[in-house]
C-alpha positions in Angstrom: 74.2 176.2 75.3 77.8 177.4 76.6 80.1 174.4 77.7 81.1 173.8 81.4 84.7 174.8 81.8 86.7 172.0 82.2 87.9 173.0 85.4 84.2 173.6 86.7 83.5 170.2 87.1 86.5 169.2 89.5 85.9 172.7 91.6 82.2 171.4 92.4 83.2 168.0 93.0 86.0 169.1 95.4 83.2 171.1 97.4 80.7 169.0 97.5 83.2 166.0 98.9 84.2 168.8 101.6 80.7 169.0 102.6 79.6 165.5 102.4 83.0 164.5 104.1 82.3 167.2 107.0 78.9 165.8 107.5 79.6 162.0 107.4 83.2 161.3 107.8 85.3 160.6 104.8 85.2 157.0 105.4 81.2 156.7 105.3 81.0 158.9 102.2 81.3 156.8 99.1 81.6 158.4 95.9 78.4 157.5 94.6 77.0 160.0 97.3 78.9 162.8 95.9 78.0 162.0 92.5 73.9 162.0 93.8 74.6 165.3 95.5 76.0 166.6 92.3 73.6 164.9 90.2 76.4 163.0 87.9 77.3 159.9 87.5 79.9 157.7 89.5 81.9 157.8 86.4 82.3 161.3 85.8 83.5 161.7 89.3 86.0 159.0 88.5 87.1 161.0 85.3 88.7 163.6 87.4 89.5 161.2 90.5 90.3 158.0 89.9 89.9 157.1 93.6 88.4 158.6 96.7 92.0 159.2 98.3 92.7 161.1 95.1 89.8 163.5 96.6 91.5 163.6 100.0 95.0 164.6 98.2 93.2 167.2 96.7 91.6 169.0 99.5 94.7 169.1 101.5 97.3 170.2 98.5 96.7 173.8 98.6 97.6 173.6 102.6 100.8 171.5 101.7 102.1 174.0 99.0 101.5 176.9 101.4 103.8 175.6 103.9 106.3 174.3 101.8 106.3 178.2 100.4 106.6 179.2 104.0 109.5 177.0 104.7 111.4 178.2 101.7 110.7 181.8 102.7 112.1 181.0 106.4 115.1 179.2 104.9 116.1 182.0 102.6 115.6 184.7 105.2 118.0 186.0 108.4 118.7 182.9 110.5 117.7 184.7 113.6 114.1 185.5 112.5 113.6 181.8 110.9 111.7 180.4 114.1 109.0 182.9 114.6 108.7 183.3 110.7 107.8 179.4 111.0 105.6 179.9 114.1 103.4 183.0 113.1 103.2 181.8 109.3 102.2 178.4 110.5 99.5 179.6 112.7 97.9 181.8 109.8 98.2 179.0 107.0 96.4 176.4 110.0 93.6 179.5 110.3 93.3 180.1 106.8 92.5 176.4 105.9 90.7 175.7 109.5 87.6 174.0 107.5 89.2 171.5 105.6 91.8 171.0 108.6 89.3 170.3 110.8 87.1 167.9 108.9 90.2 165.9 107.8 91.8 166.2 111.1 91.2 162.5 111.8 91.1 161.3 108.0 94.8 163.0 107.1 96.2 159.6 108.3 94.6 158.2 105.1 96.6 159.7 102.9 98.4 156.8 101.1 102.8 156.9 101.4 102.8 158.6 98.3 104.0 162.1 96.6 101.7 163.7 99.5 102.8 161.4 102.5 106.2 162.2 102.1 105.7 166.0 101.5 104.2 166.2 104.6 106.8 164.1 106.3 109.4 166.9 104.6 107.2 169.7 106.3 107.2 168.6 109.6 111.2 167.6 109.4 112.3 170.9 108.2 109.4 172.7 110.8 111.3 171.5 113.1 114.9 172.1 112.4 113.8 175.9 111.8 112.2 176.2 115.1 114.5 173.9 117.4 117.4 176.0 115.9 121.1 174.9 114.6 123.2 172.8 117.1 120.0 172.1 119.0 119.9 169.5 121.4 117.4 166.9 122.7 115.1 169.2 124.7 115.4 171.7 122.0 114.0 169.2 119.5 111.3 168.2 121.8 110.1 171.6 122.3 110.2 172.2 118.6 107.3 169.5 118.2 105.8 170.4 120.9 105.2 174.4 119.4 104.2 173.0 116.0 101.6 171.4 117.8 100.4 174.2 119.8 100.5 176.1 116.4 98.0 173.6 114.8 95.7 171.5 117.4 93.4 174.4 119.0 92.0 175.3 115.5 90.5 171.4 115.5 89.1 171.8 118.8 88.1 175.4 119.4 85.8 175.7 116.3 83.8 178.7 117.2 86.3 180.8 118.7 87.1 183.9 115.8 90.3 183.7 113.7 92.0 186.8 115.8 91.3 185.3 119.3 92.7 182.2 118.4 96.1 183.2 116.6 96.6 185.3 119.9 95.7 182.6 122.3 98.0 180.3 120.2 101.0 182.5 119.8 100.9 183.6 123.5 100.7 179.6 124.5 104.2 179.1 122.3 105.6 182.2 123.4 105.4 180.4 126.9 106.5 177.3 125.7 109.3 178.1 124.0 110.4 180.8 126.8 110.0 183.7 124.7 107.3 186.3 125.9 107.6 188.7 123.1 108.8 186.6 119.9 112.1 188.7 120.0 112.8 186.9 116.8 110.2 187.4 114.9 110.7 190.2 111.8 109.8 193.4 113.2 110.0 195.0 109.4 107.2 192.5 108.2 107.3 190.0 105.3 106.0 188.8 102.0 103.0 186.7 101.5 103.2 183.4 100.2 102.0 182.0 96.3 98.7 182.3 98.3 99.4 186.1 98.3 97.5 186.7 101.2 99.2 188.7 104.1 99.1 187.5 107.5 96.8 190.2 109.0 94.4 189.2 106.3 94.8 185.1 107.4 94.0 185.7 110.6 91.2 188.3 110.8 89.2 187.4 107.7 86.2 184.7 108.3 87.3 182.3 106.3 90.5 182.2 103.4 90.6 180.3 100.0 90.4 176.2 100.6 91.0 174.0 98.1 87.6 173.2 97.1 87.7 177.0 95.8 90.9 176.0 93.5 93.6 177.7 95.6 95.6 178.5 99.1 95.1 181.7 100.3 97.1 181.8 103.8 100.0 184.2 103.4 103.3 183.6 105.0 104.1 185.6 108.1 104.3 189.1 108.2 105.5 188.3 112.0 104.2 189.9 115.0 107.1 191.1 117.2 106.7 195.1 117.0 109.8 197.4 118.7 109.3 198.6 122.1 107.0 202.0 121.4 107.1 202.2 118.4 104.6 201.8 115.3 105.6 199.3 112.2 104.8 201.5 109.0 101.5 200.2 107.6 100.4 199.0 110.9 96.2 199.5 110.5 94.8 202.2 113.0 91.8 200.5 114.1 90.9 196.3 115.0 88.3 194.4 114.2 85.6 193.7 116.5 87.0 189.7 117.1 90.5 191.9 117.8 89.3 194.0 120.4 87.7 190.8 122.0 91.1 189.0 121.8 93.2 192.3 123.3 90.2 193.3 126.1 90.6 189.8 127.4 94.1 189.0 126.8 94.3 192.2 129.3 91.7 191.4 131.9 94.0 188.3 132.5 96.6 190.6 133.7 99.4 188.2 132.0 100.0 190.3 128.9 101.6 193.7 128.2 100.4 196.3 125.8 103.4 195.4 123.8 102.3 191.8 124.2 98.7 192.3 122.8 100.1 194.5 119.9 102.5 192.0 118.7 100.3 189.1 119.1 97.4 191.2 116.8 99.5 193.0 114.2 99.0 196.4 115.3 100.7 199.2 117.0 100.4 199.7 120.9 98.6 202.7 120.9 95.8 200.6 118.4 95.7 198.5 121.6 95.3 201.1 123.8 92.6 203.2 122.0 90.4 200.0 121.9 90.7 199.2 125.5 88.1 200.3 128.4 89.6 203.4 129.7 89.2 202.2 133.0 91.1 199.1 132.4 93.9 200.9 130.3 94.9 203.0 133.2 
């Protein structure tokens, strides 16, 4: 009989906890119920997670690590692109972790004031500083806080909206908030992935990326969306997913987005956008 790998039980516990927390809520799910779901003893759960709070912390750890990697990359990169590196990367990470984030939205405050809590506070402060920019005044700092909310909260409240559609809407909203309709500070040459290794486009269009229960992060840091007008960025896909096509047609039909803005939001070329628009609407 083959012995079970040590990490296997831990991963199973995390998956079961994620499912049960989603069904019943964190506070209404006792460790005993998780143990019964897995046909384990409560002692087996406590061996891996001494308290239920340890479970909660483990579920959000990959997302926290992805945020830290994103902010490190933004701080090390060109200062003029830092704002959009953070905003676009933030959206992709949030989308990459949307299931545990949605499930934990009302419970994340229960994380004790230990290491994870202080890391979350530092992440928020660093993101606000990078988005506001150097020598920012009160108004710029307020806008930075609002921008982070605009890049986070819709994921929880629009759970049925596909990633690509929601990504386009979130980035459009934050550009309007900041008075930068084209995201002029974004990285036009693309960017590197985070430690999770997924590209921005993959995080934005896939049905789901790795969660804590799957053992890793998985949302990429920003390859950023801004493209030079009329010029295709090397490596951009010549086709769009059905969700991206739907988003492009909806944005174009609204009359508030140019083809360049749609292309920047979806990470494709302007020519690709035109190929997928209704021929009559594209005129």
